[in-house]
N, C-alpha and C positions, 0 to 999 in steps of 0.2 A: 363092063370094063370101059374106062374112059379113054377116048382116043385124043392124043395130043396133036394139034394141028401142026402143019409144017412151019407156020410163022412162029409158034411157040418153041418148036425144036430150034429154030434159027436163033430165037432170042436166048435159049439156055445155052447154046454153043457159044454164042457171042459172050455170055456172061462168064462161062468156063474159060474161054480164051482170055478175057480180061484179068480174071483171078489168077490164071497162070502167068500172065504178063507181069502182074503185080508182084507175085511171089518171086518170080525171076528177078525183077528189078531189085526188090528188097534184098534178096540173097546176094546180088552182084554188089549192091551198095554196102552191105555189111562186110563182104569180103574186101572191098575196096578200102573201107574205113579202117579194117584190121591192118591191111598192109600199110597204109599211110601212118597209122598210130606205131606200128613196129618200126618204120623207117625213121620216124622222129626220135625213137628211143634207142635204137641200135644202129650200128653201122657195119657194113661187111668188111671182112678182112681183106686188105688190098692184095691184088695179085703180085705186087712187087715190094721187097723189104723196104721199110721206111729208112730214111737217113738218120743217122745218129747225130744229135747236136753236139757240135765241137769235136767230132771224131769222125773225119771223112774216111769212107770205106774205099779201098783199092782191092783188086784181086789178090795182090800179094798179102795185104793185111788180113783179108778174110781167110785165105789159106793158112796163114800162120796161126790165126786164132783157132781154127778148126784143129790144127795140130796140137796146140796147147790144150784145148778142151779135152782131147782124148789122151793126153800124155800123163800117165801116172807118176812120172818122175818129178812132178810138181809137188807130190806129197812126200813127207819124210820117209814113209815106209816104201815108196816106189810102187805102190799097189793101188792107190785111189786116185782116180781122175775126176774131173768135173762130170764126165758122163756116167760115173759110178752111181751118182745120186740123181742125175738128170738125164736118164738114158733116153736118147733120141729115137730109139726103136720101141719105146714103150710109153709113148705120149709125153716124154720129158720128165718122167718121175722114175722111182725105184721100187714101187709096190711094197714099201715097208711103212709101217706107222711112222717111225722116226728113223732116219738113215743110220747105217752102221759105219763108224769111222775109225780113226786110228786106235789100235789096240782093241778093237771090237767094242769100242765105246758107243753109246747111242746118244744121238743129238736130241735136244729138248723138243724140237718141233718137226712136223712132217715137212719134207722137201717139196716146194711148190714146182709146178711144171716150168720148164725153161721155154716151151713152145709159147709163141706170142707174148713172152714176157716183156718185150720192147715197148708194148703198149701200156704197160702198168705205169701208174703215177710215181712208184718208187718200188724198191725190192725188199724181199723178206716179208714175213706176215706182219711185222711191226713197222715197216717202212723205214728202218734204220739206214738203208743204203739208198742214195738219192737216185742211182742209176745202175745199170748193168756192170759197168767198169768198177764202181765201188763195191758192188756185190761180189764180183769175182775175186776180190782180195780177201774178203771175210773167211770163207771156207778153207782157203790155203793156209791160213794162220791159226784157225780154230783148233783147240787141243782135241776136241772130240770129233774133228773131221779129218783134215789133211795134216795137221800138226806140224807145219813147216815155218820157216822164217823167210822174209823177203830177201835177206842176204844169201841164204842157201839157195833159194830159187834162182837168183841171178848168177850165183856161181855154177850151178847145174846147167843153165842155159848157155853160159859162156864157154863151158867145156866142150860144147859140140859145134864145130864149125859151120855146119849146115844151118843151125839155128841162128848163129851170129850173122850169116849172110842174109837169111830172111828178115831178120830185124832191121838190117841196113836198107833193104829193099822197101820194107814196110814204113820206115820212118826215116825217109832220106833227109839229109842235111843235119842230122843230130850227131854230135861228136860221140856220144856214147849211147846208142839206141837200145842196148840190152838193159832194160830197167824193169823194176817190179810194176811201175805205172804203165809202161808200154805193153807188158804181159797182159794186164787187165784191159787195156784199150783193144788189144787185138781180139781177145776173147769176146769183148763186147760186140765189135762188129760182125763177128761170126754168129754170135747168139742172135743178133738181130735179123739174121736171114732165116731163122727157125720159125717161120710163120706157117699157118694152115689154112689157105683160102679155099674157096669153092665147095664149102659145105652146102647141103640142101637149104639150110637157113639163109646163107649168104645169097644163094640164087634167088630165093624168095624175097630177100631185101632188095635185090636189084630189079625186081619187077616180074619175075616168073611165078605167077599165082599157083601153078601146078607143082612146083617144087616141093610143097609141103602136102602131106595127107590130111584128110579131115580131122583125124585124131591129133595130128601135130599142130594144126591150126587152133583147134580147141585148147590144146595145152598152152600155146602161145598167148591166147586171150586170157586164160586163167592166170598165167605168169604175170601178165601186165595188170589185170584187173585186181589182183590180190596184193600188189605192191611189191612183188619179188624183184621187179625191174628197178625199184628204188636203190637197190644196192648192187644190181647186176645188170647194168646197161652199157652202152657205148660199143666201141669196137671189140673189146675183149669180154663183154658181158660180165664185168667186174674189174677189180684191180685199179679203179679210178679214185678211191678214197677210203676212209676208215669208218667202220660201223659197229655199233655196240651188238655183241652177241647175246641175245636173250632180251629182246625188247619187251616181251610179255612175261616170259619166264625163263631162268637160266637153265640151259641144258645140264644133263646129269654130270656129276663130277668125273665119271668115267670118260666123258668126252672132254670136259674143260681141263682136267688134269692140273688144277691149281694155277693155271696160266691166266694172268690178267691183262695180257696183251700190250698194247702201245704205251700204256701208262709207265711201263719200265724205261721207255725212251723219252717221253715228254715230261713225265712226273706231273702231269695235269690230271686232276681228279676226274674230268669229263671223258678222259681216254681209258678209264678203267674198264676192262673186258672189250675194248675196241680192237678190231683187227682189220687190216687191209682185205677187202672182199676178194676172195678168190676168183679167177676167171672160170667161167662155166663152158668155156670152149673145149671141146674133146673131153668132156667131163666123164664119159663112159670109159675112157682110157686111163684116167688119172686117179683111180682109187689106191689108197684109202682116202677118206675125206676129213676135212676140218684141220685146224692147227695140230691137233693131237694125233691124227690119222687113225682115230679109234673106230671109225665106221667104214666098212668095205662095201656095203650095199648102196647103190644110188638111191633106190627107193627108201631105205631107211633114213638116208641123209635128208631126203625131202621131207620125210615124216617128222624128223627133228626140227627142221626149219619151220615147218607148219605149226608145230606146238610152240616152240620157243620165240619165233618172230611174229607169227600171224594169229596165235591163239586158237589153233585148230579150225580155221575157216574152211578148209577144203576137205572134202570127202575122199575116201580111198580111190574111188573112181577118178575124181578130179586129179589126185596126185599121180595116178598112172599116165594120165594125159600130159601132165607136166613133164614126167619122165620121158615120154615119146618125144615131146618137143625138145627138150635138152639134148637128147641123142641126135636130133637133126643138125646140131651146131658142130658136129665133128667134121673137120675139114680134111683136105688132102695133106697127108703127112709129109714132111720134108724128106727128100731122099738124099742121104748123106753117104758118100764114099768114104769108107774108113781110111784115114791117111796112113801112109808108111812114115814112121817117125825116124828122126835122125838117130844114127847109131851112137852109143856112148863111147867115150874115150877113157883113158886111164885117169883123167881129172874129174870125170863125172862122179858126183857123190854117190856112195853105196847106199842101199836101203838100210834104214834103222827102224827097228820095230820096238824100241823101248819107249 
């Protein structure tokens, strides 16, 4: 048996320590590089709601907007409110492929989440509304949604003295503050408060390396390395631009549903099959997925994107890691106290179901 001298043992221990030090340094460097890349690609949800350009928020206006958001009397049937399709207790969605509106009609597209929607470049899947105020007007008038008219909305609001007083406080100095435009502006400032900060991923972006698990970090790296962040980056992990669905191959017709996206708005050939990328914030709360709402499983949605956008570059194991990462972006949900709405009067329009 060969005896190793003390000096040899010392040399071996020194080498082992050096290797361990190199490995530790390499791991720390890789972790630091991942965080820096993530910080350059994404931004955390701020703790405070952002200001809305051209529509200053006041406590009175936000409170009025909240009341209007929950008031079903903005609809012709007196049954459907903004919250019906954008339920703040369910991730800002309604868990339906496409929303059920007036007369049990079905809308053509899945209702996007209202949470963090203030960070989107525009509203609706095709971006046809430039901001939340413009978006708020659409469903109220759409025949398959609330099926009402601006004139009837204003008449309803004017019939309730409490609303009239709140509009005066919210829009001081205006001769006639109860308008359809001001209704939308009030809803806009309330919706801007519906943000979800402090997710595990947000904490990681702020420098807490321990906020994400090993699997979640591996999923983050795969998400960035495979180009997913090309369409899902920034504060909202999406919602910043329009992208073609089906870069490699078009998803099945059961998912596309004959919808050609933004081309209907711009009439530009380049916008065929382009949609505003959905936010991936709180994605585990906002099923079903895609403009058609055809997919309820998050893993299945990742598989669809893996095939149609990436050409099947990721393995099943890789996709499960991406799924773990995406779930880390679910933040603290807004706590909204359901408002007590103004009492109707004899002048308040009665529900109409036709």
